[in-house]
N, C-alpha and C positions, 0 to 999 in steps of 0.2 A: 453538488449542492443545487445547481440549476435544474437538474432533472427532478430531484426531490421536491424542490419548490414548485415546479410545474405540476407535479402529481397532486400535491395538496391543493393547489389552486383549482385543478380540474375536478377533484373528487369531493371537495368540501365547500358547499355553498356559503357557509359562514366565513370561510377564508376569503372568498370572493367579496363578501360584504365588507370585511375588514380592509381589504385592498381599496375598496371605494372610500372607506373612512380615511385611509392614508392619503387619498387624492382629494380630500376635503368635502366629502359627501356627508352632511350632517344627518340626513334622513337614514342613511345606512347605519350610522351609529345608533340612532333611536331604535331601529329594527333589531339590532343585536341586543340592546338593553331589554327590549320587549321579549325576545326569545329566551334570554338567560336569567332575567331577574328572579323569577320564581325558583328556578333550579339552584341558583347561587345562594339565595336566602335559605333554602332548605339545607343545603350543604353546610353553610356557615352556622346556622342555628343549632344543628345537631352536632357540629364539631366543637363549638365553644359554649353551648348551653345557655345562650342568652339571645332572645329575639331582638332586643334593643341593640345590643352589640353587633348582631348579625346584620341588621339594617345599616348601621354605620359602616361596617366593613364592606358590605356590598357596594355602597356608594363609593368608598375608597377604591375598591377594585376597578370599578368602571371608570373612575377618574384616572387611575393609572393607565388603563387601556387607552383612554383618550389622549393622555399626555405622551404615550409611547407611539402614537399613530405614525409619526413621520419616519420612524426608524423600523417600522414593522416589516418583518420578513416571514413569509409563510413556510417555515421549516418544520411545522407540526400541525396537527388538527387544531382548529381554533379553540375547541373545548379544552384540549390539553393545555394550550397556552394560557387560557383564561383561568383554569383551575390551579395551574401552577402559581399564578399571581395570587389567587385566593388563599391557597395553602400557606404561602409565605406570609401573606398579610395576617392570617389568623395566628400563625406562630409568633410573629412580631407583637401582635396585640396581647397574646397570652403572657409574653415576657414583660410587657409594659402595662399590664392590666391596672385599671384605676384611672388611666388617661382616657378621656373621652375624645373620640374622633369627630371633627367638625368639618366635613367635606360634603360636596353635593355633586349631582350629575345634571346634565341638561334636562329640562322638563320634556315630557312626552308621554305617550301611552306605554306604561310599564307592564301592562298585562297582569296576569294572575300571579300574585306573590304569596299565595297560601302555602305554608310548609306542609310536608307530609304529616299525616296523623300518626299517633303512637301505634295505632293498630297496624298501619302499613309498615312502620318501623319494626314492630314485633314480628310480623310475618316474614319480612326480608331477613331479619337477623337470626330468627330461630326456626325457620322452616314451617312445616305444617303444624301449627299450634291450634288446638280446639278453639272455636269462637268464644266459648264461655270463659276460657282462660285468658284469651286476648282482651276481652272486655274487662275482666278483673284487673289485668295488668295495666290497661290504659287508665282505668278509674283510679288506681292507686299510685300511678306514676312510676311504677317499678322499672318499666322498660327504659324510660329516659334515665333513671338513676343508673341502671346497668350500663347503658351506652356511655354515660358520663364517667363511669368508673374505668373505662378502657383508657389506655394511654393515647395520647394525641395521634400518634402515627398509626396505631391500630384502628382508631376510629376513622381517620381520614381514608385509609385504604379500604375499609369496609363500606363507607359511604360512596366512594368513587366506584367501587365494584357493584354494589347493590342498586344504587339509585341512579348513577350515571351510566351504568352498563359498560364501563371502560374495560378494555383488555388489560392483561398483565403488562404489556408493553406501554400502553397509554398511562397506566397508573405509575409505572416506573418512571416514565418521562415527567409526569406531573409532580411526583414527589422527589424526583432527582435521586433515585436509588436503583438498585438492580432488580431484575425480575425475580431471582431467588429470594431477595429480601421482601418483595411484595407478597410472594406466596407464603413466606414465613409469617408476615404480619397478619394476613388474612386467616391463616390457620390458627394462630394464637388468639386472634380476636373472637373467632367462632367458638373455640374451646372455652375461653374466658366467659363469654356470654352464656354458654350452656351451663358452666359451673355455677354462675351467679343465679340464673333464672330457674334451673331445674328444681332446687329445693322448694322454691315458692310454688312452682307448678304442681309439685307433689303434695305439699302440705297446706298451701294457701296462706302461709304465714309470711312475715316480712323477710326481706333480704338479710342474709347473714353478713354482719359488718366485717367480720374477719375475712370472709371470702372476697367481699368488695374491695377491702383494703389491700388484698394481696395481688390484685391485678395491676400490671404495668406493661410498658413497652419492652422490657428486657427479655 
């Protein structure tokens, strides 16, 4: 454990920042919030489909990080630890949807909080799509609808892979599942997105409700 802890401390500058937070450095916490606020909002908004809820959850996640500072141990990359907290918070929120979260984080420079555009989402999820198709998808909102049709675990795995660039191991650690399970989720997510979006790309008509309804985590 000591060797692993030392390795993460040496290799990950964000781990070193979190260790400073553990030692009472408020500026280090503000820096972590600045670095991760935009990324976290993007992940949560695309995971739960609501910008307002994503903002509330991002605040809750950072509050949890701050409250956990005294017991923090660097036994994983900081991003893995942070997105594990975020994934669990999103799952809890979905189970208790309707309850509004009222928490805050210390004030400071939060940096760029703009979520990824649907065009970026479409390109990441569907590969090389013609620009005119991407524009039509973005205008109609079909990409977001397709993403929202995925099961929560498929969507989380895809977001962590495409937008956070996490390895299979990091995704497995974040979602607390095995590497084969991660590969299976990613494979099913890509197949489902292809099945949902291909008819629209070919015909220009709306998404097939039966195809959308058939998508799940199973």
